[in-house]
Structure formats: structure tokens, C-alpha cells
RODO-2510 file (C-alpha; in nm, 4 decimals, decimal comma):
residues 309
     n   res          X          Y          Z
     1     x    -0,0027     0,0026     0,0004
     2     x     0,1076     0,3490    -0,0644
     3     x     0,1171     0,5881     0,2364
     4     x     0,2171     0,9457     0,3109
     5     x     0,5397     0,9863     0,4932
     6     x     0,5526     1,2044     0,8121
     7     x     0,7564     1,5153     0,7944
     8     x     0,6573     1,6009     0,4394
     9     x     0,5705     1,9370     0,3184
    10     x     0,2264     2,0958     0,3204
    11     x     0,1860     2,0096    -0,0527
    12     x     0,2705     1,6525     0,0162
    13     x     0,0319     1,6237     0,3117
    14     x    -0,2673     1,6006     0,0674
    15     x    -0,4956     1,2862     0,0742
    16     x    -0,2928     0,9914    -0,0579
    17     x    -0,4714     0,7361    -0,2816
    18     x    -0,4165     0,3886    -0,1628
    19     x    -0,4481     0,0879    -0,4051
    20     x    -0,4449    -0,2791    -0,3219
    21     x    -0,1517    -0,4504    -0,4556
    22     x    -0,3414    -0,7769    -0,5082
    23     x    -0,6663    -0,6740    -0,6884
    24     x    -0,5919    -0,3090    -0,7692
    25     x    -0,8969    -0,1757    -0,5835
    26     x    -0,9064     0,1693    -0,4163
    27     x    -0,8805     0,1594    -0,0346
    28     x    -1,0316     0,3948     0,2179
    29     x    -0,8113     0,6010     0,4472
    30     x    -0,9215     0,4361     0,7570
    31     x    -0,9292     0,0706     0,6223
    32     x    -0,6306    -0,1416     0,6860
    33     x    -0,7314    -0,4399     0,4804
    34     x    -0,8839    -0,4584     0,1368
    35     x    -1,2561    -0,5167     0,1417
    36     x    -1,2643    -0,6995    -0,2011
    37     x    -0,9921    -0,9392    -0,0896
    38     x    -1,1755    -1,0190     0,2161
    39     x    -1,5003    -1,0908     0,0133
    40     x    -1,2862    -1,3096    -0,2303
    41     x    -1,1514    -1,5141     0,0568
    42     x    -1,5017    -1,5702     0,2068
    43     x    -1,6376    -1,6850    -0,1437
    44     x    -1,3412    -1,9137    -0,1915
    45     x    -1,4181    -2,0734     0,1495
    46     x    -1,7885    -2,1246     0,0464
    47     x    -1,7442    -2,2207    -0,3193
    48     x    -1,3954    -2,3535    -0,3715
    49     x    -1,3305    -2,3711    -0,7515
    50     x    -1,0352    -2,5779    -0,8612
    51     x    -0,8738    -2,4288    -1,1691
    52     x    -0,8811    -2,6569    -1,4725
    53     x    -0,5379    -2,7512    -1,6025
    54     x    -0,4720    -2,6177    -1,9490
    55     x    -0,2327    -2,8301    -2,1519
    56     x     0,0542    -2,6401    -2,2985
    57     x     0,2375    -2,7882    -2,5911
    58     x     0,6012    -2,8590    -2,5507
    59     x     0,8247    -2,5962    -2,7065
    60     x     0,5522    -2,3390    -2,7084
    61     x     0,6560    -1,9879    -2,6013
    62     x     0,5290    -1,8997    -2,2632
    63     x     0,2634    -1,6399    -2,2498
    64     x     0,3392    -1,3177    -2,0569
    65     x     0,1985    -1,3161    -1,7099
    66     x    -0,1581    -1,1968    -1,7025
    67     x    -0,2357    -0,9111    -1,4711
    68     x    -0,3891    -0,9863    -1,1396
    69     x    -0,7029    -0,7820    -1,2025
    70     x    -0,7904    -0,9568    -1,5281
    71     x    -0,7669    -1,2967    -1,3552
    72     x    -0,9902    -1,1695    -1,0872
    73     x    -1,2485    -1,0473    -1,3312
    74     x    -1,2465    -1,3763    -1,5223
    75     x    -1,2763    -1,5758    -1,2045
    76     x    -1,5698    -1,3779    -1,0789
    77     x    -1,7387    -1,3959    -1,4224
    78     x    -1,7014    -1,7729    -1,4170
    79     x    -1,8557    -1,7893    -1,0662
    80     x    -2,1386    -1,5752    -1,1801
    81     x    -2,2077    -1,8018    -1,4679
    82     x    -2,1901    -2,1086    -1,2453
    83     x    -2,4322    -1,9657    -1,0052
    84     x    -2,6730    -1,8800    -1,3026
    85     x    -2,6410    -2,2212    -1,4422
    86     x    -2,5046    -2,1449    -1,7859
    87     x    -2,3893    -2,4558    -1,9745
    88     x    -2,1154    -2,2794    -2,1748
    89     x    -1,9407    -2,0341    -1,9350
    90     x    -1,6681    -1,9599    -2,1808
    91     x    -1,8924    -1,8078    -2,4507
    92     x    -1,9494    -1,4356    -2,4591
    93     x    -2,3202    -1,4945    -2,4511
    94     x    -2,4906    -1,8257    -2,4023
    95     x    -2,7037    -1,9614    -2,6856
    96     x    -3,0826    -1,9373    -2,6561
    97     x    -3,2578    -2,2813    -2,6469
    98     x    -3,5064    -2,2230    -2,9268
    99     x    -3,5470    -2,5953    -2,9903
   100     x    -3,4552    -2,9071    -2,8094
   101     x    -3,2011    -3,1610    -2,9437
   102     x    -3,4789    -3,4338    -2,9596
   103     x    -3,6791    -3,2338    -3,2214
   104     x    -3,4036    -3,2546    -3,4902
   105     x    -3,4876    -3,6089    -3,6067
   106     x    -3,8601    -3,5121    -3,6239
   107     x    -3,7808    -3,2178    -3,8420
   108     x    -3,5717    -3,4407    -4,0711
   109     x    -3,8536    -3,6789    -4,0970
   110     x    -4,1005    -3,4115    -4,2050
   111     x    -3,8590    -3,2779    -4,4612
   112     x    -3,8139    -3,6201    -4,6153
   113     x    -4,1865    -3,6776    -4,6233
   114     x    -4,2564    -3,3447    -4,7849
   115     x    -3,9899    -3,4085    -5,0413
   116     x    -4,1219    -3,7547    -5,1306
   117     x    -4,4888    -3,6341    -5,1499
   118     x    -4,5959    -3,5926    -5,5155
   119     x    -4,6793    -3,2385    -5,6013
   120     x    -5,0241    -3,1444    -5,7186
   121     x    -5,0332    -3,0995    -6,0806
   122     x    -5,1197    -2,7512    -6,1794
   123     x    -5,4249    -2,7109    -6,4006
   124     x    -5,2927    -2,6237    -6,7513
   125     x    -5,3770    -2,2585    -6,8206
   126     x    -5,6076    -2,2004    -7,1136
   127     x    -5,4250    -2,0283    -7,3934
   128     x    -5,6437    -1,7464    -7,5129
   129     x    -5,6276    -1,6720    -7,8729
   130     x    -5,5661    -1,3103    -7,9618
   131     x    -5,8957    -1,1342    -8,0300
   132     x    -5,9387    -0,8257    -8,2347
   133     x    -6,1509    -0,5573    -8,0871
   134     x    -6,2413    -0,2652    -8,3065
   135     x    -6,3429     0,0586    -8,1171
   136     x    -6,5379     0,2904    -8,3425
   137     x    -6,5167     0,6336    -8,1900
   138     x    -6,7092     0,7885    -8,4667
   139     x    -6,9379     0,5888    -8,6935
   140     x    -6,8488     0,5614    -9,0489
   141     x    -7,0747     0,7226    -9,3082
   142     x    -7,1587     0,4949    -9,5836
   143     x    -7,1780     0,7149    -9,8903
   144     x    -7,1948     0,4247   -10,1329
   145     x    -7,5424     0,3484   -10,2660
   146     x    -7,6964     0,0943   -10,4940
   147     x    -7,6663     0,1341   -10,8647
   148     x    -8,0263     0,2414   -10,8857
   149     x    -7,9739     0,5355   -10,6444
   150     x    -7,6578     0,6736   -10,7806
   151     x    -7,6772     1,0457   -10,8405
   152     x    -7,5803     1,0242   -11,2097
   153     x    -7,7361     0,8837   -11,5171
   154     x    -7,7344     0,5063   -11,5413
   155     x    -7,7939     0,4537   -11,9074
   156     x    -7,6369     0,6107   -12,2118
   157     x    -7,9744     0,5820   -12,4032
   158     x    -8,1132     0,8806   -12,2030
   159     x    -7,8272     1,1378   -12,1757
   160     x    -7,8511     1,4620   -11,9919
   161     x    -7,9700     1,7603   -12,1994
   162     x    -7,7115     2,0150   -12,2958
   163     x    -7,6784     2,3536   -12,1236
   164     x    -7,7845     2,5302   -12,4482
   165     x    -8,1149     2,3386   -12,4642
   166     x    -8,1814     2,4078   -12,1039
   167     x    -8,0824     2,7743   -12,1407
   168     x    -8,3532     2,8131   -12,4073
   169     x    -8,6149     2,6470   -12,1988
   170     x    -8,5298     2,8757   -11,8941
   171     x    -8,5617     3,1849   -12,1299
   172     x    -8,9007     3,0794   -12,2489
   173     x    -9,0174     3,0167   -11,8885
   174     x    -8,8824     3,3480   -11,7783
   175     x    -9,0724     3,5172   -12,0732
   176     x    -9,3949     3,3442   -11,9755
   177     x    -9,3497     3,4495   -11,6136
   178     x    -9,2863     3,8132   -11,7190
   179     x    -9,6023     3,8181   -11,9380
   180     x    -9,8063     3,6723   -11,6567
   181     x    -9,6791     3,9301   -11,4131
   182     x    -9,7429     4,2068   -11,6728
   183     x   -10,1023     4,0896   -11,7301
   184     x   -10,1702     4,0849   -11,3575
   185     x   -10,0208     4,4403   -11,3214
   186     x   -10,2352     4,5641   -11,6169
   187     x   -10,5462     4,4200   -11,4514
   188     x   -10,4500     4,5832   -11,1201
   189     x   -10,3990     4,9157   -11,2848
   190     x   -10,7313     4,8924   -11,4791
   191     x   -10,9196     4,8300   -11,1574
   192     x   -10,7900     5,1626   -11,0157
   193     x   -10,4763     5,0565   -10,8370
   194     x   -10,1731     5,2856   -10,8254
   195     x    -9,8010     5,1733   -10,8528
   196     x    -9,5477     5,3481   -10,6373
   197     x    -9,1718     5,2964   -10,6153
   198     x    -9,1006     5,3256   -10,2453
   199     x    -8,8750     5,0774   -10,0527
   200     x    -9,1702     4,8948    -9,9027
   201     x    -9,3404     4,8712   -10,2311
   202     x    -9,0340     4,7177   -10,3930
   203     x    -9,0282     4,4560   -10,1226
   204     x    -9,3971     4,3737   -10,1948
   205     x    -9,3281     4,3538   -10,5736
   206     x    -9,0419     4,1029   -10,5128
   207     x    -9,2638     3,8866   -10,2907
   208     x    -9,5490     3,8822   -10,5438
   209     x    -9,3062     3,7936   -10,8222
   210     x    -9,1603     3,5061   -10,6094
   211     x    -9,5110     3,3789   -10,5404
   212     x    -9,5867     3,3734   -10,9243
   213     x    -9,2622     3,1941   -10,9749
   214     x    -9,3443     2,9281   -10,7163
   215     x    -9,6906     2,8669   -10,8476
   216     x    -9,5602     2,8497   -11,2004
   217     x    -9,3070     2,5642   -11,1275
   218     x    -9,5249     2,3918   -10,8758
   219     x    -9,8249     2,3568   -11,1067
   220     x    -9,6417     2,2603   -11,4230
   221     x    -9,3903     2,0350   -11,2564
   222     x    -9,6252     1,8389   -11,0427
   223     x    -9,9271     1,8209   -11,2798
   224     x    -9,7514     1,8231   -11,6167
   225     x    -9,4042     1,6877   -11,5337
   226     x    -9,2271     1,9855   -11,7127
   227     x    -9,2594     2,3460   -11,7609
   228     x    -9,3960     2,5102   -12,0802
   229     x    -9,0463     2,6203   -12,1809
   230     x    -8,9123     2,2641   -12,1466
   231     x    -9,2042     2,1210   -12,3440
   232     x    -9,1476     2,3650   -12,6256
   233     x    -8,7775     2,2830   -12,6552
   234     x    -8,8531     1,9100   -12,6300
   235     x    -8,7101     1,8412   -12,2786
   236     x    -8,8431     1,5773   -12,0363
   237     x    -8,7823     1,5058   -11,6722
   238     x    -8,6696     1,1553   -11,6107
   239     x    -8,5263     0,9548   -11,3188
   240     x    -8,1613     0,8331   -11,3033
   241     x    -8,2489     0,5049   -11,4664
   242     x    -8,4132     0,6853   -11,7578
   243     x    -8,7778     0,6169   -11,6670
   244     x    -9,0518     0,8711   -11,5831
   245     x    -9,0380     1,0065   -11,2267
   246     x    -9,3108     0,9622   -10,9584
   247     x    -9,5062     1,2209   -10,7642
   248     x    -9,2630     1,2162   -10,4698
   249     x    -8,9641     1,3027   -10,6935
   250     x    -9,1727     1,5654   -10,8655
   251     x    -9,2467     1,7323   -10,5309
   252     x    -8,8786     1,7247   -10,4257
   253     x    -8,7937     1,8804   -10,7723
   254     x    -9,0514     2,1585   -10,7108
   255     x    -8,8874     2,2279   -10,3654
   256     x    -8,5448     2,2490   -10,5432
   257     x    -8,6906     2,5099   -10,7839
   258     x    -8,8109     2,7137   -10,4919
   259     x    -8,4752     2,6902   -10,3138
   260     x    -8,2908     2,7962   -10,6276
   261     x    -8,5177     3,0883   -10,6803
   262     x    -8,4816     3,2005   -10,3141
   263     x    -8,0952     3,2111   -10,3534
   264     x    -8,1127     3,4410   -10,6644
   265     x    -8,0971     3,1514   -10,9114
   266     x    -7,7833     2,9991   -10,7638
   267     x    -7,9281     2,6504   -10,8000
   268     x    -7,9563     2,6888   -11,1767
   269     x    -7,6016     2,8352   -11,2174
   270     x    -7,4709     2,5297   -11,0216
   271     x    -7,4892     2,3281   -11,3423
   272     x    -7,1796     2,5057   -11,4810
   273     x    -6,9604     2,3473   -11,2030
   274     x    -7,1348     2,0100   -11,1574
   275     x    -6,9615     1,7075   -11,3165
   276     x    -7,2948     1,5750   -11,4477
   277     x    -7,4355     1,9171   -11,5223
   278     x    -7,6942     1,8678   -11,2569
   279     x    -7,8677     2,1627   -11,0752
   280     x    -7,9876     2,1682   -10,7174
   281     x    -8,3308     2,0368   -10,8046
   282     x    -8,1774     1,7512   -10,9991
   283     x    -7,9685     1,6465   -10,7029
   284     x    -8,2524     1,6703   -10,4516
   285     x    -8,5049     1,4751   -10,6559
   286     x    -8,2643     1,2260   -10,8202
   287     x    -8,4029     1,3261   -11,1655
   288     x    -8,2589     1,5223   -11,4588
   289     x    -8,3602     1,6830   -11,7781
   290     x    -8,3088     1,5027   -12,1086
   291     x    -8,3889     1,5559   -12,4704
   292     x    -8,4355     1,1868   -12,5409
   293     x    -8,7453     0,9736   -12,4912
   294     x    -8,7824     0,8015   -12,1658
   295     x    -8,7197     0,4318   -12,1459
   296     x    -9,0751     0,3469   -12,0841
   297     x    -9,1769     0,4982   -12,4115
   298     x    -8,8917     0,3139   -12,5970
   299     x    -9,0126    -0,0146   -12,4711
   300     x    -9,3619     0,0635   -12,5785
   301     x    -9,2530     0,1118   -12,9404
   302     x    -9,2330    -0,2162   -13,1369
   303     x    -8,9027    -0,2655   -13,3091
   304     x    -8,8887    -0,4967   -13,6121
   305     x    -8,7078    -0,8255   -13,5580
   306     x    -8,4476    -0,7538   -13,8235
   307     x    -8,3357    -0,4323   -13,6557
   308     x    -8,3015    -0,5645   -13,2995
   309     x    -7,9499    -0,5849   -13,1700
***
């Protein structure tokens, strides 16, 4: 033990740290013996532990002497593990008994049984053939029609009348309309009526003239099948197949005349740009004007046997 010597200076009379030479523990000032060594002696008397001999091979270099405090810590750790009942006191941490040693054969038997058991056959997956799915976002418009409903002549025996022939027919119809309007104006003046040229009167004159125009084409188209100008030139209204039209088609043709007149005769002028030289009334009614005889009249005429082809 380390002690302070008497007769030392004031700086040397400070508290002196005493350390046990056996175990290296700190000693109190008034204690003469080490308390840890006393406890160790008592435990050795109660639980004597004989150190196990460690075989040292011959010729091996001797290890350096281990410090006393390390041997003391190791010995107390072994005693502590012995009191706790650890089976392997030399391990840093004892293993945890998750399973008993007797369960190993059972586990091996189960593994062999599962390995030998035949596996369940998986049902063969049905191979699905690729299917084509058409998603129509916008329905297609079928502009194709049957040969009977095509908006063009279907036979060369009944061709479309030329623009010159139809122009003469239109001129005659316009002349007849002008004479009709002049006759009604003369009758109106003879009955005491007066004609003025104000803006309102001009609108009334145009409305009356359009009414005469509508009645003229309605009566002669529906009842006679052609206007007087067309009849004088030798024109006839036929269907696309060359036969005579029915009443429904004649009504549609009359509506086409009214629409063409309401647009300042634009429906008549349309024939200059049409590929088949059709006007609006021709397209609406699926009819056209021709200078040839209709097919119904051609079939009614008897042709000699020598001239048939």
C-alpha cells in the first residue's frame, strides 16, 4: 500500500490514494485491509473452485503473465455464470434454447416426407387466342349506294340535256312569267290601283313575283311533269335510270326550284360546275332533264325483228 510519509511538506500532506497491490482496488483511508480481498476469501471458502489445468504444448513460448485484476474479473465472471447455471461459461453470450435436441430427427422426417410427397399438378392454363376488338369512336358514313340510287345517269340511251337546250327552256319560262306578271299588273291598274316605287313597295313587288314563280313551277312540274319552256324545246324530266319520275320525286324537284329561286337563281347556275351538269333540283329529286325519250316509251315502241340488236 502507498502511504504518506511524516515530515513532508504541506503540498505533500494532501490525501494519498491507496491501491490494493493484489486486486488493484481503491482503499479507504481508515481501512487497513482490502474489502474486495476479504470478500474473495469468504467466497473461496464457500465455493472452492479448482482451476482446470490447461495443456501447454512442448516448445510453445510462454505467454506473458496476465495481470492480477484480469484474472480476478475472469474468475468472478465464471462464478457468476456457475451460479446462473449457464452450460457454456466460456462463451461471450450463451445460446438461446429455441429448440430441443430431440426435435431434430422429427424435423428431418418431416422434410423427407414433404420431399417424397408428389406435387399437385397445376391445371394447364387455357391459352387465349388473340382477339381483335375494333373501337369505333365515330361511326363511318356509308356514302356508297346501290346502282339504282346513284346520283348520275345510269344509261347512255337517255343522256343529260345540254346547257344550251336548257338555257332556251329557261328563257322561255322567264318570258312566260314576265308576261303573266305584266298581265296581272295591267289588270290591277285597270281596276284603279296605283303603282309607287318606295322601298316597302319594292319588297312587296319582289314577294309577289316570287309567289308567281313558285306557283308556275309547282303547277307545271307536279301536274304536267315539265314547264312550258321545257315542253316547247322538247325536254323531259326522267329518273336516273331513264324512266319517268313519280309524284314524290316531282315534289322534291319543285322544292329544289323554290330553293334555287330564293338564292337568286344560284341553284340553276350550279350546273356550270357540276360534273354531271346537274342543278340543285336535279340532286334533290334524283332526276334530270333530257332531250331523249324516256325508257318506258322506248319499250312501248315495237321494233322490227330484223333491226333488234
